[in-house]
N, C-alpha and C positions, 0 to 999 in steps of 0.2 A: 516529399521528404527523401533525402539521400539515403542510399543503402548504408547500413552501419557495419554489418559483419558480425564477428564474434568478439566479445569483450568481457571485461571483468569489473566488478565494483572496486573503485579505488579507495583504499584505506591507508592511513599513515603507517600502520604496522607492517604493511607489505609493499610500501612504495618502491623500495629498491628492487624487489622481485618483479613487480609489475613493469618496471622500466626495462627489464631484461627478457620478459616473456616473448617467445618467438611468435610472429604472425599476429600480434595483438592489433585489432582494428580500432577499438574505441574503449572508453571507460565511462563509468557513471559515478558521480560523487554525491554524497548526501548534501543537499543544498544548505542546510542549516549549519554545516560544519566548516564552511569556507567563508572567507571575507574578500569580496572583490577589491582588487588593488593590493592585497596581501596574500596572494595564493601561495601555498607551500611550494618550495622550489622544485621538488620532484614532479608535482602536477604541472607547474609552468613548463618544465622541460618537455612533458608530453605534448602540451599545446604547441610549443615551438617546433616539435617534430611533425606537427600536422595531425596528431591523434585527436579525434573528436572527443569532447567531454560533455556529457549530458547531466544537468542538475536534477536530482531526485528529491523532492520535498517529502517531509514526514509530519509536518505540524499544521498544515492548513485546516484539516478537519472538515473537508467539504461535505461530508455526510452528516455534520452536526446541524442542530436546529437553528443556529445563528447564521447571519450573513457572514461570508468570509471576511476576515480582518484585513483592512486596507493596507496596513503596515506590512503584514506577512506577504501579501500579494506583491507589494512594491519590492520587497526584499528578494522574492523569487524572480521577479522580472529583472532586477538588477543583476542577479547571478547569471541569468540566461544571456544577457547582453555581454557581460564580462567574459564569459566562456565562449561566446560565439556559437551557442548551442542551436541545433536545428529544431529542438522542442524541449519542453520541460515535462516532468511527470510527477504525479502525486497518487493518492490512494482513495478508494471508495471506502471511507471509514469516518468515524467520529473519534475525537481524541480528548474532548473537554466538554463541559457544560457550563452555562452562564449562571444558572440559578438552581441549586447552589453552584458557586464557582469551584469546579473540581477539574483536576488534570489527571488523565489516565496514564500518561507516560507510555502509551502503547496504542496501536491501531485496533479499534474495536469495530465489530460488524454493525452495519446499518440495518434497520428493520427493512424487510422486503414487503413494504406496504405501499399503497398509493400515496399516502401522506408523505412518507419518507422519500419516495421517488420524486414527487413534486418539488419537495424542498431541495433535494440533491440537484435536480435539473436546473432550478433557479440559481443555486450556488455555483454550479458549473458555468452557467452563462455569465455570471458576474466575474468569475475568474478569467474566462476567455476574453472578455472585454479589457481586462487589466493587464493581460500578458502579451508580450511582443511576438511570441512564437506559439505554435500549436501546443495544446495541452493533451496529455494522455493520462488515463487513470488506471491504476492497478487493482485487480481483484485481490482481496486479502484472505489470509488463513484465519479460521475462526474455530473456537472451541465450543462456544455456547450458541444455541439456536433461539431466536426470538419466537415467542408464542404468537399465534394468530397471523402468520405470514400469508400474504395474498398472492405472491409471485414466487416463482422459482428463480434461482440464480441466473439461469439462461434467459428467462423472460425479462428479468430486471436489467441485465446488461444490454439485451437487444433493444429494449425500449429507451434506455438511457442514451444509447448511440443515436437512435432514430430521432429523438427529441432535441438533442443538443449538438450532434455532429462531433462529439468528443471522440478522440482516439482511445484505444485500449492498450494497456500494457498487461499482457497475460502472463501471470506467474504460474508456471506448470507445477512447481512445488506446492503452491497454495491449493491448486486443484487436487493434488494428491492428498494434502493434509485434510481437506474438507471431505474427501472420499472416506478416509479413515474415521474422522471425528464426527461427521454429520451424515454419512451415507449418501453423498451426492456424487453423481456420475460425471467425471470430467468430460466424457464424450458429448454429453448433452450440452454442456457449456460451450465446448469448442464448436459444435454444430450451429450455435446461435451467434457466433462471432462473425460479423461481416468482414470478409477478408480485407476490404479497402480501409477498414477502421483499425486494423492491427498495426500498432506502432512498432513494438518489439516484444521480446519474451524474456522473462526471468527464469533462471534455473538455480536451485539451492538444495542443500542437504538438511537433514533433520534426524530425529531418532524417535522410536516408539517405546513408550513406557506404560505398562499397565493398560494397554489397549488404547492409549491416547498418543497421537502423533504430535511431536513438538517440532515446530518449524524453527530450528535453532540457528540456521546459517553458520553452524559451528561444526558440522559433520560432513563427511563426503556425500556427494550426490548419489542416491541409491538408484539401482536399475529401474525401480518402479517410476521414478520421476523422469528418467530418460525415456521410458516407454510413453509417458504422456507427451513429452516433447516430440517423439516420433509420430504420434497420432496427429498432433498439431501440424507438424511439417508435412505430413501426408495429405493434409487438407489444403494448406496454403503455404507459401514460401515467405517466412518472416524476414523483414528488412534487417533485423538484428536479434541476436541472442546474447544474453549476459549472465555470467556466473556471479552469484552473490556469496561472499564469505565475510562474516562480521566478527568472528571470534575463533579462538583455538586455531590460529592460522597454521597451516601445514607448511612443510618445506616447499621451496619454489618448484621442485620437480613434481610434487603432487598437484599443485595448481596447474602446471602445464599439462599434466596427464588428464585432469578433469576437463580442461578446455579442448584437448584432443578428443576426448570421449564425446563432447558436445558436437564437435565438427563431424565426427564419424556418424553420429546419430542423424545429423542433418543430411549428410551425403547419402546415407542408406535410404532415408525416407524420400529423397529427391530422385533417386535412381529410377524407380518405376515411372515417375512422372515424366522424366526426360525421355524415356524410351517409348512413351505412349503416343499414339497417333494424335494429330492436331484435332482440337475440338472447336465447335462454334464459339465465337468470342463471348457470347452471353453466358456460356457455360464455364468460361475460364476466368471471368472477372466479374466484379460488381457492375451495376448499370453504368456508373461513371466511367469505369475503364472500358466497358463494352462500347459505350457511345464514342469514346475516343478512338477505339479500334475501327469502328464503323466509319469514322470520319477520316481514317487514314493515319491516325496517330497511335502510338503504343500506349500501354498502360501507364498511369501516372507514376512518375519516378518515386521509388521508395515504397509504393503501395504493395502490400502483401498480395500475391497472386494465388488463387485457389488451385489446388492440385487437380488435375484432370480426373474426373470420376469420383471426386470427394463429395461428402455429404453436403458441404457448403456450396457446391456447384450444382446440386441436383436435389432430389427428394430428401427430406429430413429422415435420419435414422430413428429407430425406436429410442425413446428417452428424451427426445428433443421437445416434448410437450406441445407439439403442434405450433411452435412459434416460428414464423418466417425468419430465417437466419439473416437475410439481407435482401436488398433490392435485387442483387444479382441472382440470388436463389429463386426469387419469384419470377424473374425474367427467364431463367433457365427452364423452369417448370412450364412456362408459357400459360400459366393458369390465371394470371392477373391481367386486368385491363381496365379501361376507364370504368369507374363506378364499382370497382371490386369492393367487397365487404371489408370492414375493419379487420385488421390483423388481430388474431387472438392474443390477448395480453398487451395489445398496442394501445396507443393513445386514441381517444375517441376521434373519429373522422379520418384516421390514418389508414390508408388502404394497403393491401399486401403489395401493391405495385409502387408504393412510395417508401423508399428506404432511406438510409442515412446519406445526407449530403454533408461532406466534411467542411463545415464552416460556411460563412457568408449568408446570403439571403435565404438559401435553402434551409439552413439550420434554424434561422429565425422563423421561417414559415412553419417548419415542423413544430417548433416550440409553441406556436399558437394553438396547437391541438391539445396542449396540456390543460390541466385544470385552470379555471378562471383565476386571474391574479388575486381577486378578493378572497379566494380560498386559502391563499398562502399564509397569512397571519395565523389563522386558526390551525392550519396544518403544522406550522412551526411550533406553536404552543403544545400541541399534542405530542409531536415528536420529541420536543425538549423535555416534557414531563416523563416520558417513557425512558429516555436516555439517562436522565438524572437519577431515576430510581435504580437502574441497573448499575450505573457508575458508582453511586453511593454504596451499593452493596459490595462492589468490588474493591473500593479503596477506603471506605469509611466504616465498614463493619455494620451497616444497616441491614435490616431483613431483606432476604432475596425476594424480588417481586414475584407475584403470582404467575404461575405458568412456566417458569424457567426450571430447568434441571438443577436442583440445588447443589448436587454433588459437583456438577460441571462448573457452576459458578464459584464454588469454593476452590476447586482446582485452579481456575483462572485467577482468583484473588491471590492465591499463594504464588502463582507464577508472576503476577504483576509486582508483588512485594519483593520477590527474589530478584527480579530484573532491576527494580528500583535500587535495591541494596548494591547490586553489582555496579550500576552506573555511578552511584554516589562514591563507591570505593575507587572508581577510576578518576572522577573529577576531584576527589580529595583523598589521594593515596596515603596521606599521613594518618588518617583516622584509624585504619586497621593496625598500624604500627603503634599508635598511641594507646590503643585499647587492648594490646596484648596478642594481636594476631587476627587473621581473617575470620577464624571461627568465632572468636569472642565478639568481634565487630558485627558479624552477620546476626548473631543471636540477639545482641543489644538493639541493632537497627530494626530487625523484624518485630521486636516487641514494641519499639517506638512507632513503627509504621502501621501497626494493626488497626488503630482507630484514628490515625492522623493522616489525612490526604496530603499529597504533595502541594505545597503552597504556591509555587511559582518558579519552577526550574530546579535542576539538580544541585546547583551551587547553593541556592537558598535552602534547599532541603538539608544539605550537609551542615550548614550553620545552625539550622533549627534543631537538628539531631544533637549536635554538640551542646547547645544550650539546654536541651531537654535533659541531657545527662548531668550537666553542671548544677542545675537547679535542684537536682535530687542528690547532690554531693556524691556523684559518681564520676569516674571510677572510684572504687573503694580505696585503692592505694593512693595516699596523699601526693606522692611524687608524680604519678600518672595524671592525677587530677590537675596538678599545677601545670604540667605540660599541655594538657588539653585546654586549660584556661588561657595560656599564652597563645596557643594556636587560634582559639576563638577570638581573643582580643585583637590579634593582628588582622583579622579578616572582617569582623563584625562591628567593632566600635572600641571606644576607649577602655571599657572594662565590662566584665560580666555584671548581671543584675545583682543588687544588694540582697542581704539576707531576708528582709521583709518582702521584697518583690519575689524572691525565690520561693518563700513560704506561701505567698498568695498564689503563685502560678502552680505550685505543687498541689495545693488544695483544689484549684480549678481543674487540673489534670485528673485528679482522683474523681471529682464529680462527673467529669465527662465520661 
């Protein structure tokens, strides 16, 4: 993969500012927000200038119990081709359940269990076969912790890479979030990341409230997140680093200053590496890169190169839970050879000397070490039941499943409802005006959403919310109700439901 450099997440609200940012190397765009053949003009201008554009998906839900949707995969592939992207990215998360049919509207954490890992690995392989370019997956921020987890985050990521050859998009802001919210050590995760598997890095801001870190992408990047970036860059040189900003967009000068801070952090972390004496090839790169060096070639283009003396190039630091970080780490230690024992936390039959081979027959061979295929249907069922129980509690008001921190689940549920309200207000900006302002809209929407999961997209949600109000003869002001009726009729059908239908639906709603 080609070097990317330092970039920013492209959003329509900052399109003009992004166009003018000095030294911008590349941008990332939310895949679901663009239409091939009808790209926004500012984005097309960047492409015409030779700026790389990487599509970043948010709706595949590869961590869910179901097989990836073929239509969503085809759409992501189409965007990769239209943008001439060197890779596409998604998340290690689930976003929906099939039974019952529920949408989270958010990235939710996958169980760190053998079942969930088996399902994720199979889903990743399905996606890899459908996509025309390499796939990289992002670690997500999480507020709740699954009970009965069998693997650490470090073990989970290391084995995912080993079994599928998938690349990783490491979000250092999410590592910081999970340190605050779940007590997880970012250094342990970074030590487990095979340098040759690192695609690029995300950096973003957030805010802490009542001991909970909210990964808002709407606040400046704090020094603690830059410290995690410095730790990563001290271990390996990322091919790209990208600043994410999704809301409360600052002036152009502040965006430029944040990008400058990222560059300074990378330069400071790289300085000791550049001044260090040369090290044996096996200590500098993963086995794939080391083999290339031994054959007289350089490291693979775009591969992250471990920093000399970093944990990923030698012995694991405390907190790495004894998981071999990578093929290169095993080779550097010189402790693995033919017949070496299975790696702790690794797939049965996988030795410490066999690490990730990025794609091709090597990945397929590694995948054979996973659980037998006939285990997958049962694993999918178990994972699906567990995810449905959690998602129902978050979006439908059902009881919190046993073993979860109930307070954290309630906080997450409120956050999901608030996010849902904010997005509905964006896709249907007339609604807050029709209902007397943002505060009145938010109060009414949160009451509606408390026990009503999102049916199928935010535009449908906006129409259902308006209908919910109309069948209850709301708003109370007749003039406002007439305006809302006109708005609803223009978008949903010839007329609102009649009085009898409204009465029946009202009774049904109360019963629910």
